[in-house]
DSSP file (Angstrom, degrees, kcal/mol; ACC not computed):
  #  RESIDUE AA STRUCTURE BP1 BP2  ACC     N-H-->O    O-->H-N    N-H-->O    O-->H-N    TCO  KAPPA ALPHA  PHI   PSI    X-CA   Y-CA   Z-CA
    1    1 A M              0   0    0      0, 0.0    47,-0.1     0, 0.0     4,-0.1   0.000 360.0 360.0 360.0 146.4   -7.5   10.2   -9.2
    2    2 A S        -     0   0    0     45,-1.6    93,-0.1     1,-0.1    50,-0.0  -0.310 360.0-126.0 -63.5 149.5  -10.1    8.3  -11.3
    3    3 A A  S    S+     0   0    0     47,-0.7    92,-3.4    50,-0.3     2,-0.4   0.713 100.6  46.5 -72.0 -20.3  -11.6    5.2   -9.7
    4    4 A I  E    S+a   95   0A   0     90,-0.2    45,-0.8    43,-0.1    46,-0.4  -0.992  72.1 160.6-124.5 126.7  -10.6    3.2  -12.9
    5    5 A T  E     -a   96   0A   0     90,-2.4    92,-2.6    -2,-0.4     2,-0.3  -0.895  16.1-161.4-136.6 167.0   -7.2    3.6  -14.4
    6    6 A T  E     -aB  97  46A   0     40,-1.6    40,-2.2    -2,-0.3     2,-0.3  -0.956   7.8-159.1-146.6 166.0   -5.0    1.6  -16.8
    7    7 A H  E     -aB  98  45A   0     90,-0.5    92,-2.9    -2,-0.3     2,-0.5  -0.964   9.9-157.2-148.2 125.9   -1.4    1.3  -17.9
    8    8 A V  E     -a   99   0A   0     36,-3.2     9,-2.7    -2,-0.3     2,-0.5  -0.938   9.1-173.6-113.7 124.2   -0.2   -0.2  -21.2
    9    9 A L  E     -aC 100  16A   0     90,-2.5    92,-3.2    -2,-0.5     2,-1.3  -0.965  21.4-143.6-116.4 128.8    3.3   -1.6  -21.5
   10   10 A D  E >>> -aC 101  15A   0      5,-2.8     5,-1.7    -2,-0.5     4,-1.6  -0.756  20.2-175.6 -87.7  94.3    4.7   -2.8  -24.8
   11   11 A T  T 345S+     0   0    0     90,-1.5    91,-0.2    -2,-1.3    -1,-0.2   0.678  76.0  68.1 -71.4 -15.8    6.7   -5.7  -23.4
   12   12 A S  T 345S+     0   0    0     89,-0.9    -1,-0.3     1,-0.2    90,-0.1   0.772 116.3  26.9 -71.5 -23.7    8.2   -6.5  -26.9
   13   13 A L  T <45S-     0   0    0     -3,-1.4    -2,-0.2     2,-0.2    -1,-0.2   0.559 104.8-124.8-107.4 -15.2   10.1   -3.2  -26.6
   14   14 A G  T  <5S+     0   0    0     -4,-1.6    -3,-0.2     1,-0.3    -2,-0.0   0.840  75.2 106.7  71.9  32.9   10.2   -3.0  -22.8
   15   15 A K  E   <S-C   10   0A   0     -5,-1.7    -5,-2.8     3,-0.0    -1,-0.3  -0.924  78.6 -88.1-139.0 160.4    8.6    0.5  -22.9
   16   16 A P  E     -C    9   0A   0      0, 0.0     2,-0.9     0, 0.0    -7,-0.3  -0.391  40.0-124.8 -62.8 148.5    5.3    2.2  -22.1
   17   17 A A    >   -     0   0    0     -9,-2.7     3,-0.6    26,-0.2    -9,-0.2  -0.829  33.6-168.8 -98.7  98.0    2.8    2.2  -25.0
   18   18 A S  T 3   +     0   0    0     -2,-0.9    23,-0.2     1,-0.2    24,-0.1  -0.547  62.1  28.4 -86.9 153.1    1.9    5.8  -25.5
   19   19 A G  T 3  S+     0   0    0     21,-2.3     2,-0.5     1,-0.3    -1,-0.2   0.604  74.6 149.8  78.5  12.4   -0.9    7.0  -27.7
   20   20 A V    <   -     0   0    0     -3,-0.6    20,-2.1    21,-0.2     2,-0.3  -0.681  43.3-134.1 -80.4 125.3   -3.1    3.9  -27.3
   21   21 A K  E     -F   39   0B   0     -2,-0.5    44,-2.7    44,-0.4     2,-0.4  -0.641  27.0-174.6 -81.0 133.6   -6.8    4.8  -27.6
   22   22 A V  E     -FG  38  64B   0     16,-3.0    16,-2.4    -2,-0.3     2,-0.4  -0.991  13.3-156.6-134.2 136.8   -8.9    3.2  -24.9
   23   23 A T  E     -FG  37  63B   0     40,-2.1    40,-2.2    -2,-0.4     2,-0.5  -0.945   6.3-155.6-113.2 134.2  -12.7    3.2  -24.4
   24   24 A L  E     +FG  36  62B   0     12,-2.8    11,-3.3    -2,-0.4    12,-1.8  -0.938  21.0 169.6-108.7 128.8  -14.3    2.7  -21.0
   25   25 A S  E     -FG  34  61B   0     36,-2.5    36,-2.5    -2,-0.5     2,-0.4  -0.889  23.5-142.0-133.4 164.0  -17.9    1.3  -21.0
   26   26 A V  E     -FG  33  60B   0      7,-2.3     7,-3.1    -2,-0.3     2,-0.5  -0.967  26.2-114.0-126.3 144.5  -20.4    0.0  -18.4
   27   27 A R  E     +F   32   0B   0     32,-3.0    32,-0.3    -2,-0.4     5,-0.3  -0.673  37.0 176.8 -82.3 125.1  -22.8   -2.9  -18.9
   28   28 A D  E >   -F   31   0B   0      3,-3.6     3,-1.5    -2,-0.5    30,-0.0  -0.623  51.0 -84.7-112.0 176.2  -26.5   -1.8  -18.8
   29   29 A P  T 3  S+     0   0    0      0, 0.0     3,-0.1     0, 0.0    -2,-0.0   0.787 129.5  41.7 -55.9 -28.5  -29.5   -4.0  -19.3
   30   30 A V  T 3  S-     0   0    0      1,-0.3     2,-0.3     0, 0.0    -3,-0.0   0.432 126.7 -76.2-101.2   1.3  -29.3   -3.6  -23.1
   31   31 A G  E <  S-F   28   0B   0     -3,-1.5    -3,-3.6     2,-0.0     2,-0.4  -0.931  76.4 -21.3 139.3-162.8  -25.5   -3.8  -23.5
   32   32 A F  E     -F   27   0B   0     -2,-0.3     2,-0.5    -5,-0.3    -5,-0.2  -0.675  50.5-158.6 -87.8 136.3  -22.4   -1.8  -23.0
   33   33 A R  E     -F   26   0B   0     -7,-3.1    -7,-2.3    -2,-0.4     2,-0.1  -0.960  22.5-119.8-114.5 125.6  -22.7    2.0  -22.7
   34   34 A E  E     +F   25   0B   0     -2,-0.5    -9,-0.3    -9,-0.2     3,-0.1  -0.422  32.6 172.8 -67.9 134.1  -19.7    4.2  -23.4
   35   35 A L  E     -     0   0B   0    -11,-3.3     2,-0.3     1,-0.4   -10,-0.2   0.722  60.8  -8.7-107.1 -36.8  -18.6    6.3  -20.5
   36   36 A A  E     -F   24   0B   0    -12,-1.8   -12,-2.8     2,-0.0    -1,-0.4  -0.995  46.8-149.0-161.2 156.8  -15.3    7.8  -21.6
   37   37 A R  E     +F   23   0B   0     -2,-0.3     2,-0.3   -14,-0.2   -14,-0.2  -0.986  28.0 158.8-129.0 143.0  -12.5    7.7  -24.3
   38   38 A A  E     -F   22   0B   0    -16,-2.4   -16,-3.0    -2,-0.4     2,-0.4  -0.945  30.5-129.4-153.5 173.7   -8.9    8.5  -23.6
   39   39 A E  E     -F   21   0B   0     -2,-0.3   -18,-0.2   -18,-0.2     6,-0.1  -0.991  33.3-105.1-132.1 138.5   -5.4    8.0  -24.9
   40   40 A T        -     0   0    0    -20,-2.1   -21,-2.3    -2,-0.4     6,-0.2  -0.328  36.7-131.1 -64.5 143.7   -2.4    6.7  -23.0
   41   41 A D    >   -     0   0    0      4,-2.4     3,-2.3   -23,-0.2   -21,-0.2  -0.048  41.3 -75.6 -82.3-171.2    0.2    9.3  -22.0
   42   42 A A  T 3  S+     0   0    0      1,-0.3   -24,-0.2   -24,-0.1    -2,-0.1   0.740 135.4  51.9 -61.6 -23.7    4.0    9.2  -22.6
   43   43 A D  T 3  S-     0   0    0      2,-0.2    -1,-0.3   -26,-0.1   -26,-0.2   0.317 120.8-108.9 -94.0   6.9    4.2    6.8  -19.6
   44   44 A G  S <  S+     0   0    0     -3,-2.3   -36,-3.2     1,-0.3     2,-0.3   0.646  77.7 128.5  78.3  15.6    1.5    4.5  -21.1
   45   45 A R  E     -B    7   0A   0    -38,-0.2    -4,-2.4    -6,-0.1     2,-0.5  -0.753  49.9-160.5-111.3 151.0   -1.0    5.5  -18.5
   46   46 A I  E     +B    6   0A   0    -40,-2.2   -40,-1.6    -2,-0.3     3,-0.2  -0.974  20.5 167.7-121.0 113.5   -4.6    6.8  -18.4
   47   47 A R        +     0   0    0     -2,-0.5   -45,-1.6     1,-0.2     2,-0.2   0.615  64.5  48.4-100.8 -16.9   -5.1    8.4  -15.0
   48   48 A Q        +     0   0    0    -47,-0.1    -1,-0.2     1,-0.1   -43,-0.1  -0.571  53.3 132.5-133.0  70.4   -8.4   10.2  -15.5
   49   49 A F  S    S+     0   0    0    -45,-0.8    -1,-0.1    -2,-0.2   -12,-0.1   0.945  94.3   6.1 -75.0 -54.3  -11.2    8.2  -17.0
   50   50 A L  S    S+     0   0    0    -46,-0.4   -47,-0.7    -3,-0.1    -1,-0.2  -0.644  71.5 169.4-130.9  72.1  -13.9    9.2  -14.6
   51   51 A P  S    S+     0   0    0      0, 0.0    -1,-0.1     0, 0.0    -2,-0.1   0.831  84.0  14.7 -60.0 -34.0  -12.4   11.9  -12.2
   52   52 A D  S    S+     0   0    0      2,-0.1    -2,-0.0   -50,-0.0   -50,-0.0   0.491  99.5 105.1-119.4  -6.0  -15.7   12.8  -10.6
   53   53 A A        -     0   0    0      1,-0.1   -50,-0.3     0, 0.0     2,-0.1  -0.613  66.1-128.7 -83.9 132.4  -18.1   10.0  -11.5
   54   54 A P        -     0   0    0      0, 0.0     2,-0.1     0, 0.0    -2,-0.1  -0.482  24.3-117.5 -75.1 148.8  -19.0    7.5   -8.8
   55   55 A L        -     0   0    0     36,-0.3     2,-0.3    -2,-0.1    36,-0.1  -0.424  22.3-148.7 -78.1 159.5  -18.7    3.8   -9.6
   56   56 A E        -     0   0    0     -2,-0.1     2,-1.9    34,-0.0    32,-0.2  -0.896  31.6-100.7-121.9 156.7  -21.6    1.4   -9.7
   57   57 A R  S    S+     0   0    0     -2,-0.3     2,-0.3    32,-0.1    32,-0.1  -0.596  84.9 108.2 -76.9  86.6  -21.6   -2.3   -8.8
   58   58 A K  S    S-     0   0    0     -2,-1.9    30,-2.7    30,-0.2     2,-0.5  -0.855  76.7 -82.3-148.3 177.6  -21.6   -3.4  -12.4
   59   59 A T  E     - H   0  87B   0    -32,-0.3   -32,-3.0    -2,-0.3     2,-0.3  -0.822  43.8-164.1 -92.5 131.5  -19.5   -4.9  -15.1
   60   60 A Y  E     -GH  26  86B   0     26,-3.1    26,-2.3    -2,-0.5     2,-0.4  -0.760   3.3-151.4-112.7 160.4  -17.1   -2.5  -16.9
   61   61 A Q  E     -GH  25  85B   0    -36,-2.5   -36,-2.5    -2,-0.3     2,-0.5  -0.998   6.9-164.1-137.4 133.4  -15.2   -2.9  -20.1
   62   62 A L  E     -GH  24  84B   0     22,-2.8    22,-2.9    -2,-0.4     2,-0.5  -0.974   9.0-166.2-111.7 130.4  -12.0   -1.5  -21.4
   63   63 A V  E     -GH  23  83B   0    -40,-2.2   -40,-2.1    -2,-0.5     2,-0.5  -0.977   4.7-161.4-119.6 120.0  -11.3   -1.7  -25.2
   64   64 A F  E     -GH  22  82B   0     18,-3.0    18,-1.9    -2,-0.5     2,-1.7  -0.866  17.3-139.3-103.0 127.7   -7.8   -1.0  -26.3
   65   65 A D     >  +     0   0    0    -44,-2.7     4,-1.0    -2,-0.5   -44,-0.4  -0.617  38.7 161.0 -84.5  81.0   -7.1   -0.1  -30.0
   66   66 A T  H  >  +     0   0    0     -2,-1.7     4,-2.0    14,-0.3     5,-0.2   0.839  62.0  61.8 -76.1 -34.6   -3.9   -2.2  -30.2
   67   67 A A  H  > S+     0   0    0     13,-2.4     4,-2.8     1,-0.2     5,-0.2   0.910 103.0  51.0 -61.0 -41.7   -3.7   -2.6  -34.0
   68   68 A A  H  > S+     0   0    0     12,-0.4     4,-2.3     1,-0.2    -1,-0.2   0.896 107.1  55.0 -62.3 -39.5   -3.4    1.2  -34.4
   69   69 A H  H  X S+     0   0    0     -4,-1.0     4,-0.8     1,-0.2    -1,-0.2   0.933 113.4  40.3 -58.7 -47.1   -0.5    1.2  -31.8
   70   70 A F  H ><>S+     0   0    0     -4,-2.0     5,-2.8     1,-0.2     3,-0.6   0.880 112.0  55.4 -73.1 -37.5    1.4   -1.4  -33.7
   71   71 A R  H ><5S+     0   0    0     -4,-2.8     3,-1.8     1,-0.2    -1,-0.2   0.914 103.4  56.2 -58.9 -42.4    0.7    0.1  -37.2
   72   72 A E  H 3<5S+     0   0    0     -4,-2.3    -1,-0.2     1,-0.3    -2,-0.2   0.775 109.9  45.6 -63.0 -25.3    2.0    3.4  -36.1
   73   73 A S  T <<5S-     0   0    0     -4,-0.8    -1,-0.3    -3,-0.6    -2,-0.2   0.300 118.9-110.5-100.0   9.7    5.3    1.8  -35.2
   74   74 A G  T < 5S+     0   0    0     -3,-1.8    -3,-0.2     1,-0.2    -2,-0.1   0.729  77.0 125.8  74.0  22.2    5.5   -0.3  -38.5
   75   75 A R      < -     0   0    0     -5,-2.8    -1,-0.2    -6,-0.1    -2,-0.2  -0.878  60.9-115.1-114.6 146.9    4.9   -3.6  -36.8
   76   76 A P        -     0   0    0      0, 0.0     2,-0.4     0, 0.0    -1,-0.0  -0.379  26.7-155.7 -73.0 157.4    2.2   -6.2  -37.5
   77   77 A A        -     0   0    0      1,-0.1    27,-0.2    -2,-0.1   -10,-0.1  -1.000  17.1-164.6-136.0 135.4   -0.5   -7.0  -35.0
   78   78 A F  S    S+     0   0    0     25,-2.8     2,-0.6    -2,-0.4    26,-0.2   0.859  81.5  58.8 -81.9 -39.7   -2.5  -10.1  -34.6
   79   79 A F        -     0   0    0     24,-0.7    -1,-0.1     1,-0.2     3,-0.1  -0.827  62.2-165.5 -97.1 122.6   -5.1   -8.6  -32.3
   80   80 A E  S    S+     0   0    0     -2,-0.6   -13,-2.4     1,-0.2   -12,-0.4   0.914  78.1   0.4 -67.9 -43.8   -7.1   -5.7  -33.6
   81   81 A R        -     0   0    0    -16,-0.2     2,-0.5   -15,-0.2    -1,-0.2  -0.965  62.8-138.6-142.0 155.3   -8.4   -4.8  -30.2
   82   82 A V  E     -H   64   0B   0    -18,-1.9   -18,-3.0    -2,-0.3     2,-0.5  -0.988  20.1-165.2-116.1 126.0   -8.1   -6.1  -26.7
   83   83 A T  E     -H   63   0B   0     -2,-0.5     2,-0.5   -20,-0.2   -20,-0.2  -0.953   5.2-174.3-114.8 123.6  -11.3   -6.1  -24.7
   84   84 A L  E     -H   62   0B   0    -22,-2.9   -22,-2.8    -2,-0.5     2,-0.4  -0.972   3.7-167.4-119.7 127.2  -11.2   -6.6  -20.9
   85   85 A E  E     +H   61   0B   0     -2,-0.5     2,-0.3   -24,-0.2   -24,-0.2  -0.934  13.8 169.9-113.0 138.0  -14.3   -7.0  -18.8
   86   86 A F  E     -H   60   0B   0    -26,-2.3   -26,-3.1    -2,-0.4     2,-0.5  -0.980  29.1-119.8-146.9 156.0  -14.2   -6.7  -15.0
   87   87 A V  E     -H   59   0B   0     -2,-0.3     2,-0.7   -28,-0.2   -28,-0.2  -0.833  12.2-150.1-103.5 130.0  -16.6   -6.5  -12.1
   88   88 A V        +     0   0    0    -30,-2.7   -30,-0.2    -2,-0.5     3,-0.1  -0.886  32.9 151.9 -95.2 116.2  -16.7   -3.5   -9.7
   89   89 A S        +     0   0    0     -2,-0.7     2,-0.7     1,-0.2    -1,-0.2   0.652  59.7  58.5-116.2 -27.1  -17.9   -4.9   -6.3
   90   90 A D    >   -     0   0    0      1,-0.1     3,-1.6   -34,-0.1    -1,-0.2  -0.911  63.3-164.8-110.1 107.5  -16.3   -2.5   -3.8
   91   91 A L  T 3  S+     0   0    0     -2,-0.7   -36,-0.3     1,-0.3    -1,-0.1   0.653  88.4  54.2 -69.0 -14.8  -17.4    1.1   -4.5
   92   92 A S  T 3  S+     0   0    0      2,-0.1    -1,-0.3   -89,-0.0     2,-0.1   0.500  92.6  96.7 -94.3  -4.3  -14.6    2.5   -2.3
   93   93 A A  S <  S-     0   0    0     -3,-1.6     2,-0.5     1,-0.0    -5,-0.0  -0.397  71.9-125.5 -86.1 160.6  -11.8    0.7   -4.2
   94   94 A H        -     0   0    0     -2,-0.1     2,-0.7    18,-0.1   -90,-0.2  -0.898  20.6-150.8-100.0 133.4   -9.5    1.8   -6.9
   95   95 A Y  E     +a    4   0A   0    -92,-3.4   -90,-2.4    -2,-0.5     2,-0.6  -0.905  16.4 178.9-112.4 106.1   -9.5   -0.4  -10.0
   96   96 A H  E     -aD   5 111A   0     -2,-0.7    15,-3.1    15,-0.5   -90,-0.2  -0.936   3.5-174.8-108.4 121.3   -6.3   -0.4  -11.9
   97   97 A V  E     -a    6   0A   0    -92,-2.6   -90,-0.5    -2,-0.6    13,-0.2  -0.833   7.3-167.7-122.7  90.8   -6.3   -2.7  -15.0
   98   98 A P  E     -a    7   0A   0      0, 0.0    11,-0.8     0, 0.0     2,-0.4  -0.392   7.8-150.6 -77.7 155.5   -2.9   -2.9  -16.7
   99   99 A L  E     -aE   8 108A   0    -92,-2.9   -90,-2.5     9,-0.2     2,-0.6  -0.992   1.9-159.7-127.5 123.0   -2.3   -4.4  -20.1
  100  100 A L  E     -aE   9 107A   0      7,-3.0     7,-2.1    -2,-0.4     2,-0.4  -0.919  27.2-167.4-100.8 123.3    1.0   -6.0  -21.0
  101  101 A L  E     +aE  10 106A   0    -92,-3.2   -90,-1.5    -2,-0.6   -89,-0.9  -0.892  26.3 165.0-127.5 139.5    1.1   -6.1  -24.8
  102  102 A T  E >   - E   0 105A   0      3,-2.6     3,-0.9    -2,-0.4   -32,-0.1  -0.891  53.1 -99.7-134.4 168.5    3.1   -7.6  -27.7
  103  103 A P  T 3  S+     0   0    0      0, 0.0   -25,-2.8     0, 0.0   -24,-0.7   0.794 122.2  28.7 -60.8 -25.1    2.2   -7.8  -31.4
  104  104 A F  T 3  S+     0   0    0    -27,-0.2     2,-0.3   -26,-0.2   -27,-0.1   0.200 126.2  17.4-123.7  16.6    1.0  -11.4  -30.9
  105  105 A G  E <   -E  102   0A   0     -3,-0.9    -3,-2.6   -26,-0.1     2,-0.3  -0.983  52.2-166.6-172.9 167.4   -0.1  -11.7  -27.3
  106  106 A Y  E     -E  101   0A   0     -2,-0.3     2,-0.3    -5,-0.2    -5,-0.2  -0.984   1.9-165.3-157.6 161.1   -1.2   -9.9  -24.2
  107  107 A S  E     -E  100   0A   0     -7,-2.1    -7,-3.0    -2,-0.3     2,-0.3  -0.957   8.2-173.8-144.8 164.2   -1.8  -10.4  -20.5
  108  108 A T  E     +E   99   0A   0     -2,-0.3     2,-0.3    -9,-0.2    -9,-0.2  -0.936   5.0 176.2-151.5 168.5   -3.5   -8.4  -17.8
  109  109 A Y        -     0   0    0    -11,-0.8     2,-0.8    -2,-0.3    -2,-0.0  -0.961  44.1 -84.1-164.2 169.6   -4.1   -8.4  -14.0
  110  110 A R        -     0   0    0     -2,-0.3   -13,-0.2   -13,-0.2     2,-0.0  -0.809  52.9-167.3 -86.9 116.5   -5.7   -6.4  -11.3
  111  111 A G  B      D   96   0A   0    -15,-3.1   -15,-0.5    -2,-0.8    -1,-0.0  -0.110 360.0 360.0 -90.1-170.0   -3.1   -3.8  -10.3
  112  112 A S              0   0    0    -17,-0.1   -15,-0.1    -2,-0.0   -18,-0.1   0.356 360.0 360.0-127.5 360.0   -3.0   -1.5   -7.4
């Protein structure tokens, strides 16, 4: 399993949000550098961002294309994208960063 994973749930429907495009980047001295792009599966998960790449003690960023998700289902969206930044401090840990999403709000937490 990848050291960084995510799970997107559309809480307005009570279902996983499949097909959400997500970009993973890492902060370098000059800004964020893209590492991977993926799309959530039928269960709303991305399980393999970096299957073989080691983590570094740095700040990482996940950018979720939320507007496209809502447009495809014919619903309006207030947020075009959701950007989450988090710090990797334990190189042996798994970092699961879920996103709970509605057309007009979102929340997140460190998962397991």
